[in-house]
N, C-alpha and C positions, 0 to 999 in steps of 0.2 A: 863640512857640515854643509848640510841642506839649511839656508834662512824658509826657519817655521813664520807663520802670522803670528804677532801675537794681536790679540786680541781684551781689552776688557770693556768689566762691565762699570756702568759709572749709576749712582740712582736723581741725576737730573739731563734734563737734556741740556741746556744752557752752561753743564761744565762738559762736552764734549771733546775735544784734543783742535787741532788748527790741522789741516787738511794736509799740511807739509809732514808730519808724525809720520811714523811707522807705526806707529800702533792703532788698530780699530777700535773702535768705540760705539760703545753699544749704551741701551739704558733697561736695557729687560733681555730675561736672557731668549725669549719669544724672538723676540726683534733680532735678535745676534745668531738664532738657527734659524730664519726665514734667510739671512741672508749666506750665511756661512758654510761651506758643505770639503773643506776639509780639515783635519786635526786646529790644534791650534794651542800657544800659551795662552791659558786666562788668566787675563788683569785682576778679582776682583776688589773695590776699590772701598774700603770698607772704614777712612776713612775719616767720610766726614754724612755719619748714617744716621739721623733722627732716628730719633727714640718711637719703640712702634717698626723702625722701619728692619729687624732682624729677621721673621719669619718671611719678610717680604729675599731676605738675603737666600733665608734654608729654602725657596722657592726653586731658584735663581740659579742652585746647585742642583736637586733633584731634575729639575727640566734636564742640564745639559747633562747631568747620568747618565740618565733614561736613555739618550740618544743616542743613536749608534758611533755616531761620527766625534764626539768628546767623549763619552763614559768611561775613555784612559785618559783622557785628554790633561797635561799636570795646570793643577789649580792653585793661585796663591791670592791670600788676603794683604794690607796694605796693614796692618791692625790688625788684630788678634779682636776676632768675637767668642772666645774661652770657648764654653761647651762645644761651638761647631769648628774650631780650632784641627779634630780634632779628620773633618773633611775637608783640608786643603791638604798641599802637599813642601804650605810653608807659607810664613810672613811672615813678609821683608816690604818695607817701603822701596828696597832699590830692585828696579826692574832687573838691570844689566840681570846682577845676580841668581834674578826668579828666573827672565832666558835660556841660560845657560844650563840651570835647573832642567830645566822644561824639554829643554831639548835634549839630552840623554834620554831622559821618557819617550818620548816623539820618534828618534833615529828608532829604540827598541821598537818598536807601533808599527814600524817597518814590516815588519815581518810575522804581523797578523794577518790572517786571515780575511777582511774587513768587511766582505761580504756574509759570511755568516752573523756578525754582531751582529743584523738588525735584526733576528728573530731568538735569538734566542740569549736573558737577561743572564742564564750559567755563563757564555759564553765572552758576556760583557763582563762578568764579577775578574775569573780567574784572568782576559782582557788587564787590567787594571793590575792585579799580581804581577804578571810578566815583565810591561814594562815598567813594576820595577826596582825589578830587581832579582838576585836571585836573593838578596839582605836581604828584601821586605818580605816582614814580618804582619801579617791584621793581627790587631790586640782585642782581645774583651773589654768593653768600655765597663764600665761602673754607671749603671741610672736606674738611683733610687728611687723615683721614681716610678718603674716600670715592673712589673706586674714579676718577669723573668731578673732582674735585679742585673743581669749583665746583656750585654748584647753585642752587635759588628755593625755599630751607623753605618759607614762604608758601603758594607756589600746590602746593607736597605737601603741606600737613595740610588744601588745600582741593577737592581736586581728588581723582575719586572712587580710595579704597582700598580694598583685598581687602582683604575681609573675614579677619576671627583674623590677619590678617602679623602677626609679633612680627617689632621687631624686628633686629638684625641681632647683638647680645647674647642672641642664642634665650628674652628675652619676662624672663630673671631679677633684670633690673636690674642688674647689675654691670655698673661698667666702665661704668652712663652717670651723668655729672658734667653740672648745668651748665655748665662749660665744656668738653668733647665730648660735648655732648650726636649721640644715636646716634641719625638720621633715619634710616628706615627707606632702603632701597637703591635698591627698584623704585619707591616711589611720586617720589621725585628722580629717577631716571631718567627719567620717565614726566613727571614737570612738565618739567625743564630740556627732551624732547623738544616738550609741545607746546606750551614758552610759545616755541621758535619757528620751527613750526608756523603758533600765532598769527600771529604779523608775518606769516609769505607768506598769510596766508588776508586781512591787514588791517585785522586786529581788533586790535595794536598797533602802534606804533611803535617803531624803538633808539633812545635815545639817546644812548649811546658808550659805544666800547668802552671797559671796566673789564678786562682782564686777553686774554693769547692763550697757551696751551701747545698744551705736541702733544703726538697721542696713538699712542697703537699702533694700527699697522694693519688688524694683524689681533685684538686683541679688543679696539677703540678706551676703555680705558682711562689715567690720565696718570701710572703711579709706572713711571716711567725712570728706569733709569744710565744712563746716557752715556761711555762707554771708553773713552780713549786704546790706542791699538796699534801698536808696530813696521808699517811699513807692505811689511818686509822676510819678516818670521818668523811676525805674527800675530799673538806676542807682547805679554800685557799686565805685562811687567817691562824696562820703559822710565823712566829719570831726565833729568830738564829736566839739562844740561850748558850751564856759560859757556865758547863757544868762542871758541879762537885763531888768527888768520890770522899766518903766519909771510908776509910779502915777497918776500926771498929764495925760495925753492923755489912758492911757496904754498901751504906745505901747512894744511893746516885740520884742528886736534881741541882733542877739551877741555881746558882751561885748565892741566888736572891733569898732562896730558903731554907742558907744558912745561916745568914746575916743572925745578931743577935747585941746593937748594940756599937761596940768598934772590934767585936769578933766572932768567932761562927762557931756554933754548935749544935748538933747534926740537931734536926725536926727528930728523928726515930728515936737515937736511942742515947740522945743525951746527949753525948761526950761534947766536951768542950776541946776546939782541934783549934793547936797553938800553931806545932811546925808542920811545913808543910814537905811531904814527900817523906815523912816518919807517922803524923797523923790524917794528915788526906793527900789529895792530887784531882788537878783537872784533866778529865780526861778528852779525850774528840769537842768540840765545838759540837754541839747539838740543839738539835727546834722542840719546841712543845707548839700542840696547838691550844690556841686558847680557848677554841670552839667544846671539845671534847676531854682534853687535859693532858691526853696522851704525849712518853719527849720518843723522837726516836733520835738516829744519827742521820738519816738520809731524807729527803722526801722521794715523797714522788711527782714525776717529771711528765708535763703531759702539756701538748702542743698547739696550740689553736690560730687556726688558720685564719689570716684576717680577712682572706676574699671572700670564705666560703662557707668558713663559719664550722668549715670539717676540723671534726679532733682526732687524732693519734700519738701515738706511743717515738718516742726519737726514733723507736730502730723501725720504724713501720714506713717513715717519710724514704722518700725518694735521691740520693745522695747526685749529687753533677757536679761535674769538671768542670771549667772554664780554661781552653786552653791559647793560646795562639797559633795560626795556622802559617806557611810559606806552601810557598808553592812547590811539587811535585815533577820528576821527567812529564810523567803525562797529564798534569794538568799544563804544561810546554806547549809537546806536541797536539794537543787538542788544540791550541788558541795559535796556532800553526797552520793545522790542518781546516781547522773549524770546525770537525766535528768531537763530535758528547755525548752521550750518554748515559742517562741515570736511571736506564730502567733494566728489573733483574737482569742480569744477564740470561741467553739459554745457551746449547747450543758449544758451553766450552772446551769442548773433546776435538769442536773439529776448525774447519781455518778458517780462519774470523780471518774478514779481512777488511779495510777503508771500504768507503764506495766509487773510490776512481779506480782503484786496481780492480774492486768487481765487478763496476759498467767492460774494463779490458779485457778482461776474461772469458763474461757475456761475448764483447760484439767476435772477440776470436774464436768463444763455442760454433756462432753461427756461419760463420765464416766457414772455418770446418766443417758446419754437417751441409754447406753447401755446395763446397765442394767432391765433400764423401759420405750419400745423405745416408747412409750405417752408421756415421758418428753423430749420434742424436743424445738430446738430452734434455731435462725434466724440471723445470723451475718455481720451486712452491713459494708461497706467501704462506707466512705463520705470525698471526698476532694473539697478544699475551694481552688481556684487557680489565678494565677492575683492579687495577692495585693498588688506589688509590684508597677504594668504597673497601677491600679487606683491612686494608694494615689499620684501618679506623678504629675497627670492630675488632680484628685477631691482633695486632699491633705488629710493630714491625720485623720483632727477632723469630714469631709465628711463622709470619708470609715469609720470612728468609730461609727459613727450615722447608717451609712448603716446596718453593720454587726450588730449594738444592731437590729436594728428591724430584720433584719433573725434568731436573735436571741431569741427573745420574740417567731413568729412563732413558729422555731423549738418546746417550752417551749409546742406547746398548743396541739405539733404531740406526743411529748417523754414524758413517764411514768418514771414518781419517778423510778421504781426499776430496767429500764434499764441501763444498768453498760458503760456508756466511757473510752476510752483513747486516749491519743493524740500522735500520734505512729511518726516516722520518716517520712520525705518533707510533713508534711503539712495536713495527712491522718488521721480522726479520726474513729475510731472503735468502734460496738456500739452490745453490746450482748440485745438482745431482748429471754430473758425468757421468756418458754412456746408457745409459739408462731412458728407455721409453718411455709416452706416455704410464703409461697403463701400468711401469712400476714405479711411476712417482704417482701417480694415487692411489696404488699400496700403502706405501710411504706415508699418504698423507692421509688415510683410513686409520694408521694404528699411530701418526702424533694423538690425533687429536680425541682419538681413544684416553689417552692418556689423562681426557677433565674427569676422568674420573676417580681421581686422586681429591675434586677439588670439590669434599664434604665433610656437611657444619657448618653451625655457620658463622657466619665471616666469608667463611672459603667461596663457600656457592653466588658466592658473585665476580671471583674470577673466570672467567672466558678463554677460551684456547679454541682458534677458528682455525683451519688451516686448507689452504685450497694447489691445486695444483693445474700449472699453465704448461697447453705444448705453444711453439713464440710459431705462429703462422709466416708465410713467405711475407706475406704482405707486413706484419709488422716488425720482421729483421730488418725489415727498408730503416725502420725508424732511430733513431738513436737512444743504447740502453735507459738511459737517466730519463728521461722524455719515455720510454713502454715504465718504467718502472712505476712511473704516477700516476697513467693513466692505470695499469693492474691493480695496484694501490687501490683505487678507485672501485673496482667490482664485485656488485656480491658473490 
């Protein structure tokens, strides 16, 4: 097995190891990233952390995981940092054991298309899961102080991070501890959303449900207070009472109203109740309102959101399941090829290929046209934009229904022999074999006319633009991938 570098993060310059050791020491992630250019086993020495340095340790982890080189690198603590341990691959002061485990992770990393990681936090996250093997499971972590109660911290530190964003305590470090690390709220929300989407797009799969919580339908947070109220007057001032039932007259009231000295006497009919089962019994425990005096078996339940103050009925709350996730076959393929798409897919009825295959076919058609001029083809650029804006207004389900309708219309216009690929920026490229430029223009017009589907509040944010290209001999001399980059920028 290849000998991989071992890098160690210390917290004081004087603690550097001797030059003869095989471990290279650094005092910060910034220093490490400036010096190293290949994945390595990373040891964070947490044995000599001073009070207040937990935040520095967290920021070092964040910087490493945001790096395209070290996003999936094995990372170990020498001592437990409690709430931050989930961000490490293990906790051990036995460096030899950590290195052996880390080398297995790095060996899997050799199959990753590393050049694709710099531009995609999603691929970095999938690569992190890929290198930890098929048994790796991304589990939800309960974070009571967060609005969403559960989160996925590993994903939050790897996926795109807002530059300069500070954690909820304003970056001062006050309130940050290993027992209760303050993860950035926006990053946690983005990570949870993408993890759910990754399963819908087929890049990950559910393992099991770890918990089910209910969220406020207004602000989607999980800090809720369930309140029992009097169904008659709505008062909070209710108390559970043990009720007594007189068999003689049927009167039901709190037991305290029947007590007379050391016996029970019905306050309505005056019967002395001696024997339970023949004179009286205890029905279900009930409640009594101290304001209006009414008695009832079940109180009315209302839910107050502690964040926004909204009042809801229990049946109006949003039920949210929190799953574990593992990488799917499609996710593993995305890691190896460096191709990932989270756009709403169109052209599902055509021959969808990856970019490399698309460029090879395009080059072959250009060579074929050079030899046989009548063997022409057209190239279409199709761009669907405004998805995120529309989703914010009409919601993901409605948007998917709309895109599904658009895709079904496209299927009726595009032939099975047409070849499609999804490029950068959500642009679909479409090759129309044996189709002259005039024929391509006709199809472009018909596709763009499908914009008429985007009507109503929110849907009007969507835009479908289609442009047809006839590639000249001068353009044909350029490599297909460079040509597509050039044509993507044309108005």
